[in-house]
C-alpha positions as CSV (number, residue, x, y, z in Angstrom):
1,M,-10.8,-0.6,-18.1
2,K,-11.9,1.3,-21.3
3,A,-10.2,4.5,-22.7
4,V,-11.8,7.1,-24.1
5,S,-9.8,9.3,-26.2
6,S,-7.3,10.5,-24.4
7,L,-9.1,10.9,-21.4
8,V,-8.1,8.9,-18.2
9,P,-9.0,5.3,-18.1
10,S,-11.7,4.7,-15.8
11,F,-13.2,0.7,-14.5
12,G,-16.1,0.1,-11.9
13,F,-19.4,-1.2,-11.5
14,S,-23.0,0.0,-10.0
15,A,-25.1,-2.0,-8.0
16,D,-28.0,-0.9,-9.7
17,R,-27.2,-3.0,-12.8
18,M,-26.6,-6.2,-11.4
19,R,-28.0,-8.9,-9.5
20,P,-27.1,-9.2,-5.8
21,D,-25.2,-12.4,-6.5
22,E,-23.2,-10.5,-9.4
23,N,-22.7,-7.4,-7.7
24,I,-21.1,-9.6,-4.8
25,A,-18.7,-11.3,-7.0
26,A,-17.7,-8.0,-8.5
27,W,-16.9,-6.0,-5.4
28,R,-14.8,-9.8,-4.0
29,A,-13.1,-9.4,-7.6
30,A,-12.5,-5.5,-7.2
31,V,-11.0,-5.9,-3.9
32,S,-9.2,-8.9,-3.8
33,T,-6.0,-7.0,-4.5
34,F,-6.4,-5.1,-1.7
35,F,-8.5,-7.5,0.9
36,D,-10.4,-10.1,1.6
37,V,-13.7,-10.2,2.3
38,D,-16.8,-11.4,4.5
39,E,-19.2,-11.2,6.8
40,L,-21.2,-9.2,4.2
41,A,-23.9,-6.8,5.3
42,A,-24.3,-9.1,8.4
43,G,-26.9,-8.0,10.5
44,E,-27.8,-5.2,8.0
45,P,-31.9,-5.2,7.0
46,G,-30.8,-5.5,3.0
47,P,-29.1,-7.8,0.7
48,F,-25.4,-6.3,0.6
49,Q,-24.8,-3.6,-2.2
50,A,-21.4,-2.2,-3.4
51,E,-20.6,0.4,-6.5
52,V,-16.9,1.4,-7.7
53,R,-15.8,4.4,-10.0
54,S,-11.6,4.1,-10.6
55,Y,-9.3,6.3,-12.6
56,A,-6.1,5.0,-13.7
57,M,-4.1,8.6,-13.1
58,G,-0.8,7.2,-14.7
59,S,1.2,5.4,-11.5
60,V,-1.8,6.3,-9.4
61,L,-5.4,4.7,-8.8
62,F,-8.1,7.1,-7.3
63,G,-11.5,6.1,-7.0
64,L,-15.1,6.0,-5.3
65,A,-16.3,3.0,-3.4
66,R,-19.9,2.5,-1.5
67,A,-20.6,-0.6,-0.3
68,S,-22.6,-2.3,3.0
69,G,-20.5,-3.8,5.9
70,Q,-18.3,-6.1,6.4
71,H,-15.3,-7.7,7.7
72,F,-11.7,-7.1,5.6
73,R,-8.4,-9.0,5.9
74,R,-4.9,-8.4,4.4
75,D,-2.7,-11.3,5.9
76,T,0.6,-12.3,4.4
77,R,-0.9,-15.0,2.2
78,T,-3.2,-12.0,0.7
79,I,-0.6,-9.6,0.5
80,A,1.9,-12.2,-1.5
81,R,-1.4,-13.4,-3.5
82,S,-1.3,-10.2,-4.5
83,G,2.0,-9.1,-5.0
84,V,1.8,-5.3,-5.0
85,D,3.6,-2.9,-3.1
86,H,1.7,0.2,-2.5
87,V,0.5,2.8,0.2
88,I,-3.5,3.2,0.4
89,I,-4.8,6.7,1.4
90,Q,-9.1,6.8,1.8
91,S,-11.2,9.5,2.7
92,Y,-14.1,8.5,4.8
93,V,-17.3,10.6,3.5
94,S,-19.8,8.7,5.2
95,G,-19.4,5.1,7.5
96,G,-16.0,4.0,9.3
97,Y,-14.3,1.1,10.4
98,H,-12.5,-0.6,13.7
99,G,-9.8,-3.2,14.1
100,T,-6.0,-3.3,13.6
101,A,-3.4,-2.4,11.1
102,G,-0.5,-4.5,11.6
103,A,-0.2,-4.6,15.8
104,R,-1.9,-0.9,15.7
105,P,-5.8,-0.4,17.0
106,I,-7.6,1.8,14.5
107,R,-10.5,3.0,14.4
108,V,-11.9,5.6,11.6
109,T,-14.9,7.7,11.2
110,A,-16.9,10.1,8.7
111,G,-14.5,12.6,7.5
112,D,-11.4,10.8,8.6
113,I,-8.2,10.1,6.6
114,C,-6.3,6.9,7.3
115,V,-3.1,5.6,5.6
116,L,-2.8,1.8,4.9
117,D,0.3,-0.1,3.8
118,L,-0.5,-2.7,1.8
119,A,2.8,-5.0,2.5
120,Q,1.3,-5.1,6.2
121,T,-1.3,-6.9,7.9
122,L,-4.6,-5.5,8.4
123,E,-7.9,-6.8,9.9
124,T,-11.4,-4.3,10.2
125,W,-15.0,-4.5,10.8
126,A,-16.9,-1.9,8.6
127,S,-20.1,0.2,8.8
128,P,-21.8,0.9,5.7
129,F,-19.4,3.2,3.9
130,E,-18.7,6.0,1.1
131,N,-14.7,6.5,0.8
132,L,-12.7,7.9,-1.8
133,T,-9.5,5.9,-2.3
134,L,-5.9,6.8,-3.6
135,V,-3.6,3.9,-4.2
136,V,0.0,5.2,-4.5
137,P,3.0,3.3,-5.5
138,R,5.8,3.0,-2.6
139,P,8.3,4.9,-4.3
140,M,6.2,8.2,-4.5
141,L,6.0,8.5,-0.3
142,D,9.6,7.3,-0.2
143,A,10.6,10.6,-1.6
144,R,9.0,12.5,0.3
145,L,8.5,11.0,3.7
146,L,10.1,9.2,6.4
147,Q,9.7,6.2,7.6
148,T,7.0,5.3,5.3
149,Q,6.8,1.8,6.5
150,H,5.5,2.9,10.0
151,L,2.7,5.3,8.3
152,H,0.3,1.7,8.7
153,G,-2.6,2.8,10.8
154,L,-2.0,6.6,10.6
155,V,-5.2,8.4,11.0
156,L,-5.7,12.2,10.1
157,A,-8.7,13.2,11.8
158,G,-11.3,14.6,10.8
159,D,-11.6,18.3,12.8
160,S,-8.4,19.0,11.1
161,A,-8.1,21.9,8.7
162,L,-5.4,20.0,7.0
163,T,-7.7,17.1,6.9
164,A,-10.3,18.7,5.5
165,L,-8.4,20.6,2.9
166,L,-7.1,17.0,1.6
167,A,-10.8,15.7,2.0
168,R,-12.1,18.6,-0.6
169,H,-9.3,18.2,-2.9
170,L,-10.0,14.7,-3.3
171,N,-13.6,15.0,-3.6
172,A,-12.8,17.6,-6.2
173,L,-10.3,15.2,-7.7
174,L,-13.2,12.9,-8.4
175,D,-15.2,15.3,-9.8
176,Y,-12.2,16.7,-12.9
177,A,-11.4,13.0,-13.4
178,P,-12.9,11.9,-16.1
179,Q,-12.2,15.1,-18.3
180,M,-8.6,15.1,-17.4
181,S,-6.0,13.8,-19.9
182,F,-3.1,12.0,-19.2
183,E,-0.7,15.3,-19.5
184,Q,-3.2,16.8,-17.3
185,C,-2.5,13.9,-15.1
186,Q,1.2,13.9,-14.6
187,A,0.6,18.0,-13.0
188,V,-2.1,17.2,-11.1
189,V,-0.7,13.5,-9.3
190,E,2.6,15.3,-8.5
191,G,0.7,18.2,-6.6
192,T,-2.0,15.4,-4.9
193,I,0.8,13.5,-3.6
194,S,2.5,16.6,-2.2
195,L,-0.5,17.4,-0.6
196,V,-1.2,14.0,0.9
197,S,2.4,14.4,2.0
198,A,2.2,17.6,4.0
199,C,-1.0,16.5,5.4
200,I,0.7,13.2,6.9
201,R,3.9,15.3,8.3
202,G,1.5,17.9,9.4
203,E,-0.4,15.3,12.0
204,I,3.1,13.5,12.6
205,E,4.7,16.9,14.1
206,R,1.5,17.6,15.4
207,R,1.6,14.0,17.3
208,D,5.2,14.2,18.1
209,A,5.1,18.0,19.0
210,E,8.5,19.1,17.1
211,S,9.0,19.7,13.4
212,I,12.1,17.2,11.4
213,T,15.4,17.8,13.6
214,P,18.4,17.6,11.4
215,A,19.4,14.1,12.7
216,E,15.8,13.2,11.1
217,S,16.9,14.8,8.1
218,S,20.2,13.1,7.6
219,L,18.1,9.4,8.3
220,F,15.9,10.2,5.7
221,R,19.4,10.6,3.1
222,I,20.8,7.7,5.0
223,R,17.7,5.4,4.1
224,Q,17.6,6.8,0.0
225,Y,21.4,5.5,0.3
226,I,20.6,2.3,2.0
227,E,17.5,1.4,-0.1
228,A,19.9,2.2,-3.5
229,Q,22.0,-0.1,-2.3
230,L,20.6,-3.4,-1.0
231,S,21.5,-5.6,-3.2
232,S,24.9,-5.0,-3.0
233,A,27.2,-7.7,-0.9
234,D,29.6,-4.5,0.3
235,L,26.3,-3.0,1.9
236,T,27.1,-2.9,5.8
237,A,26.4,-0.9,8.7
238,D,30.5,0.3,8.5
239,S,30.1,1.0,4.6
240,V,27.4,3.3,5.5
241,A,29.1,5.3,8.6
242,T,32.1,5.4,6.5
243,H,30.2,6.9,3.2
244,F,28.6,9.6,5.5
245,G,31.5,10.3,7.4
246,L,29.7,9.4,10.6
247,S,30.9,6.9,13.8
248,R,29.3,3.6,14.4
249,T,28.3,5.5,17.2
250,S,26.4,8.3,16.1
251,L,25.1,6.1,13.0
252,Y,23.8,3.8,15.5
253,R,21.9,6.4,17.2
254,L,20.1,7.8,14.2
255,F,18.9,4.2,13.6
256,A,18.3,3.4,17.5
257,P,14.1,4.3,17.0
258,L,14.3,1.3,13.9
259,G,15.8,-1.4,15.8
260,G,19.5,-0.4,15.0
261,V,21.2,0.0,11.2
262,A,21.8,-3.9,10.7
263,D,18.3,-4.4,11.4
264,Y,16.8,-2.0,9.2
265,I,19.1,-3.3,6.4
266,R,17.6,-6.5,6.8
267,S,14.1,-5.9,6.9
268,R,14.7,-3.7,3.9
269,R,16.0,-6.9,2.1
270,L,13.4,-9.4,3.2
271,H,10.9,-7.1,2.1
272,H,12.1,-6.8,-1.3
273,A,12.7,-10.2,-1.5
274,F,9.0,-11.0,-0.1
275,F,7.5,-9.1,-3.4
276,D,10.3,-11.0,-5.6
277,L,8.6,-14.0,-4.4
278,A,4.5,-12.3,-4.9
279,G,5.4,-11.6,-8.2
280,S,6.6,-15.0,-9.7
281,R,5.9,-18.5,-9.5
282,T,9.4,-19.4,-11.3
283,T,11.8,-17.4,-9.7
284,R,13.9,-19.6,-7.2
285,I,13.9,-19.1,-3.7
286,S,17.8,-19.4,-3.7
287,E,18.0,-16.6,-6.7
288,V,16.4,-14.4,-4.0
289,A,18.4,-15.2,-1.1
290,R,21.2,-14.5,-3.6
291,R,19.7,-11.2,-5.0
292,W,18.9,-9.2,-1.7
293,Q,22.0,-10.7,0.1
294,L,20.0,-13.1,2.8
295,G,22.8,-15.8,3.2
296,T,22.0,-19.4,2.6
297,D,18.7,-20.5,1.6
298,A,18.6,-22.0,5.3
299,H,19.3,-19.0,7.0
300,F,17.1,-17.1,4.4
301,A,14.2,-19.0,5.1
302,R,14.2,-18.8,8.9
303,S,14.8,-14.9,8.6
304,F,11.7,-14.5,6.2
305,K,9.8,-16.6,8.5
306,A,10.3,-15.0,11.4
307,A,9.6,-11.7,9.7
308,Y,6.2,-12.6,7.5
309,G,5.0,-15.8,9.4
310,I,4.8,-17.8,6.4
311,S,7.7,-19.6,4.5
312,P,9.2,-18.4,1.3
313,R,7.7,-21.2,-0.5
314,V,4.7,-20.6,0.6
315,A,5.1,-16.8,-0.6
316,R,5.5,-17.8,-4.0
317,E,3.0,-20.5,-4.2
318,A,0.4,-17.6,-3.4
319,A,1.7,-15.9,-6.4
320,G,0.4,-19.3,-8.2
321,L,-2.6,-18.8,-6.8
322,G,-3.1,-15.4,-7.6
323,S,-2.4,-15.7,-11.0
324,Q,-4.9,-18.7,-11.2
325,Q,-7.5,-16.6,-9.8
326,H,-6.9,-13.7,-12.3
327,E,-7.1,-15.8,-14.9
328,S,-10.5,-16.7,-13.6
329,D,-11.5,-13.2,-13.1
330,A,-10.2,-12.6,-16.8
331,D,-12.9,-14.8,-18.4
332,A,-15.7,-13.1,-16.1
333,G,-13.9,-9.7,-17.0
334,L,-13.2,-8.7,-13.5
335,S,-9.6,-8.5,-13.0
336,T,-8.7,-5.8,-14.4
337,L,-7.7,-3.6,-11.2
338,T,-5.1,-6.8,-10.0
339,R,-3.9,-6.6,-13.6
340,W,-3.2,-2.9,-14.0
341,M,-1.7,-2.7,-10.0
342,R,0.8,-5.1,-11.3
343,G,1.7,-3.5,-14.5
344,I,2.3,-0.1,-12.5
345,A,4.1,-1.7,-9.2
346,P,7.6,-0.7,-9.3
347,P,10.5,-2.6,-11.6
348,R,11.9,-5.6,-9.8
349,A,15.9,-5.6,-9.6
350,E,17.5,-8.1,-11.6
């Protein structure tokens, strides 16, 4: 990453200035925070090529990527190794992909905009593509949207006016990013996230054929309260009902689409525990279980493996593998993206 005066820091690479093997190595390092990749340019007439141009706009990463076709994967080990908890918004200028986002089938074509949650798994097969990618820390969207954990795999169709508006905004952002100061970035990023949130809400409302109900608005406020209280031993379904003056029946009805209030609280605690373990090789598993009120070590291990398919120990070991990889990449000058994303990740509770 290099800073030019007070302008937005940028980093990237171009295939035009690299040997094919160097280009592949640079691409793998650049996307390793997000995905594992293979089947590079399989079945294509020419060799693999990729280009990245990115800008660190305060707490948001934004950039352009062009690449040959490939197979993208993000499994629980990749999530643990990267240790970042962000949401990606991608606008496809050309090309696209198909596959699964979590358990949801997904297909993206030129003109579409997709939403991917880096806390969830992904497997896709992409044709040669060009896209604009916005990487947003989860709290920036949590403050504006309901149930961000359910946005993974959402596709905004390219024939929608809102999608076209957002795509034009992202194209303009790419044009002007090199000229903007850090101060200008703050206002622009806030406006961009507000526009992204409005477009996502519009798609959800169109899909559900209804606006956000008073019940959903109440759920939003209750979820914010729960998130702030997750490390408290006093947080229970009863304490939430009492705080909001609700009956147990009313509270359970609100959380029924999320699997119930107790399951929701447990899933959010496990989410934070996952990223605590993924972010450190030294944090004790028992300490994480206590921090997030997840019971005994044995109970925590069972709940964690049921949720993520790997044990807490494997998640912590993956953080070690990630650190070793980052050190190796640093020697080649290729780990800027991962270091930057870890640096802007929301602080962890102590």
